C-alpha positions in Angstrom: -45.3 -15.9 -180.9 -45.5 -13.8 -184.0 -45.8 -16.9 -186.0 -48.9 -18.1 -184.1 -50.5 -14.7 -184.3 -50.0 -14.6 -188.0 -51.4 -18.1 -188.5 -54.5 -17.2 -186.4 -55.0 -14.1 -188.5 -54.8 -16.2 -191.7 -57.3 -18.7 -190.4 -59.8 -16.1 -189.3 -59.4 -14.1 -192.5 -59.6 -17.0 -194.8 -62.6 -18.7 -193.1 -65.9 -19.3 -194.7 -67.7 -16.3 -196.2 -70.3 -14.7 -194.0 -72.7 -13.9 -196.8 -76.2 -15.4 -196.5 -77.1 -18.0 -199.0 -80.8 -19.1 -199.9 -81.5 -22.4 -201.5 -85.0 -23.3 -202.9 -86.2 -26.9 -203.3 -89.7 -28.0 -204.3 -91.3 -31.2 -203.2 -94.3 -32.8 -204.8 -97.4 -33.5 -202.7 -99.8 -36.1 -203.9 -103.2 -37.2 -202.6 -105.3 -39.8 -204.4 -109.1 -39.3 -203.8 -110.9 -42.5 -204.6 -114.5 -43.1 -205.2 -116.4 -44.7 -202.4 -119.9 -46.2 -202.4 -122.2 -48.0 -200.1 -125.3 -50.0 -200.8 -128.1 -50.3 -198.3 -131.3 -52.3 -198.1 -134.2 -50.0 -197.2 -137.0 -52.7 -197.5 -137.1 -56.3 -198.4 -139.4 -57.7 -201.1 -142.5 -59.1 -199.4 -145.5 -60.4 -201.2 -147.7 -60.6 -198.2 -150.2 -63.5 -198.1 -151.6 -65.5 -201.1 -154.6 -67.8 -201.0 -154.1 -70.8 -203.2 -156.4 -71.2 -206.1 -159.1 -74.0 -206.1 -157.9 -75.2 -209.5 -155.1 -74.5 -211.8 -152.1 -72.3 -211.1 -151.8 -68.7 -210.3 -149.3 -66.0 -209.4 -148.6 -62.9 -207.4 -146.7 -60.0 -208.9 -145.1 -56.9 -207.4 -144.3 -54.3 -210.1 -140.7 -53.0 -209.8 -141.7 -49.7 -211.4 -144.8 -48.8 -209.5 -144.5 -51.0 -206.3 -148.1 -52.2 -206.8 -149.2 -55.8 -206.2 -151.5 -57.9 -208.4 -152.6 -61.5 -208.4 -153.9 -63.8 -211.1 -155.1 -67.4 -211.9 -157.4 -67.6 -208.9 -154.8 -66.5 -206.3 -155.9 -63.9 -203.9 -153.2 -61.6 -202.5 -153.8 -60.0 -199.0 -152.0 -58.4 -196.1 -149.2 -55.9 -196.2 -146.6 -56.1 -198.9 -143.4 -54.2 -199.9 -141.4 -53.8 -203.1 -137.7 -54.4 -202.3 -135.8 -51.1 -202.1 -132.1 -50.6 -202.2 -130.1 -47.4 -202.1 -126.6 -46.7 -203.6 -124.7 -43.8 -202.2 -121.3 -42.8 -203.7 -118.8 -40.0 -203.4 -116.3 -38.9 -206.0 -117.8 -41.3 -208.5 -117.0 -41.2 -212.2 -118.8 -44.4 -213.1 -120.6 -47.1 -211.2 -122.1 -50.5 -211.8 -124.7 -52.4 -209.8 -124.9 -56.1 -210.5 -127.9 -58.2 -209.3 -128.2 -61.9 -208.6 -131.8 -63.3 -208.4 -133.0 -66.7 -207.5 -135.3 -68.7 -209.9 -137.3 -70.3 -207.1 -138.8 -69.5 -203.7 -138.5 -72.4 -201.3 -140.3 -73.5 -198.2 -138.5 -74.9 -195.1 -139.7 -78.5 -195.0 -140.1 -78.8 -198.8 -141.8 -77.2 -201.7 -141.0 -74.4 -204.2 -142.6 -71.7 -206.3 -141.1 -70.3 -209.5 -139.8 -66.7 -209.2 -139.1 -64.4 -212.1 -137.2 -61.1 -211.3 -138.0 -57.6 -212.1 -135.9 -54.6 -211.0 -135.9 -51.0 -211.8 -133.8 -47.9 -211.0 -134.5 -44.2 -210.3 -132.7 -41.1 -208.8 -135.8 -40.8 -206.6 -136.9 -43.2 -204.0 -140.6 -42.7 -204.8 -141.0 -42.2 -208.5 -139.5 -42.3 -212.0 -138.4 -45.9 -212.0 -137.4 -47.5 -215.3 -137.0 -51.3 -215.7 -133.5 -52.8 -216.0 -133.5 -55.6 -218.6 -130.2 -57.4 -217.7 -128.5 -58.2 -214.4 -126.1 -55.2 -214.4 -126.9 -51.4 -214.4 -124.1 -49.0 -215.4 -124.3 -45.4 -214.5 -122.1 -42.2 -214.5 -121.5 -40.0 -211.6 -119.5 -37.3 -213.4 -116.9 -37.3 -210.6 -119.4 -36.2 -208.0 -121.8 -37.6 -205.5 -124.4 -40.2 -206.6 -127.6 -41.4 -205.0 -129.5 -44.1 -207.0 -132.4 -46.3 -205.9 -133.2 -49.8 -207.1 -136.5 -51.5 -206.6 -136.8 -55.4 -206.6 -140.1 -56.9 -207.6 -141.1 -59.8 -209.8 -143.6 -62.7 -210.0 -144.0 -65.7 -207.7 -145.8 -68.2 -209.9 -146.8 -71.9 -210.1 -149.0 -71.4 -207.0 -151.5 -74.3 -207.0 -153.9 -76.1 -204.7 -151.3 -78.8 -203.9 -148.7 -76.3 -202.5 -148.1 -76.7 -198.8 -148.9 -73.7 -196.6 -146.0 -71.8 -195.2 -143.4 -69.2 -195.9 -141.6 -69.4 -199.3 -138.4 -67.3 -199.6 -135.0 -67.0 -201.1 -132.3 -64.3 -201.4 -131.5 -61.7 -204.1 -128.3 -59.7 -203.9 -127.1 -56.5 -205.4 -123.4 -55.6 -205.5 -122.1 -52.1 -206.3 -118.7 -51.0 -207.6 -117.6 -47.4 -208.0 -114.6 -45.7 -209.6 
């Protein structure tokens, strides 16, 4: 029995230390915040109505910078009209690009076409300060913050003559935005 008691005392006395031990370990925490952007059509380009010239050819133009409408070559423009207006909104944007694709003609269901030449402009304001964009891509900087930019779409519908069939002539322009 003494032997068992001595063995128990040895096990208890030689057990693990009862001192508290503190261990520190760090863990890395990552969160990647990415730029996001949306592009929205606020109004479509609408020339209104155009009366054909008696002779020759004419055109109707909507200015991308001012939003005004004019007609030439014996064409009379009437009715309500709109410059096309598109808004880009972005968050956490360092740089952005807006690329436009424009048609070269406006076509009528049932046949017939008119020539179309594009004009587009950009501004930080929806109502003023527009400057023309010469190519099909506009590049801008957001400085890592929030961006709001407006794009107007205008242009000229031309080759309107007395032989053109009455009807609605249309086509589609598209703007694509990328943000980083």
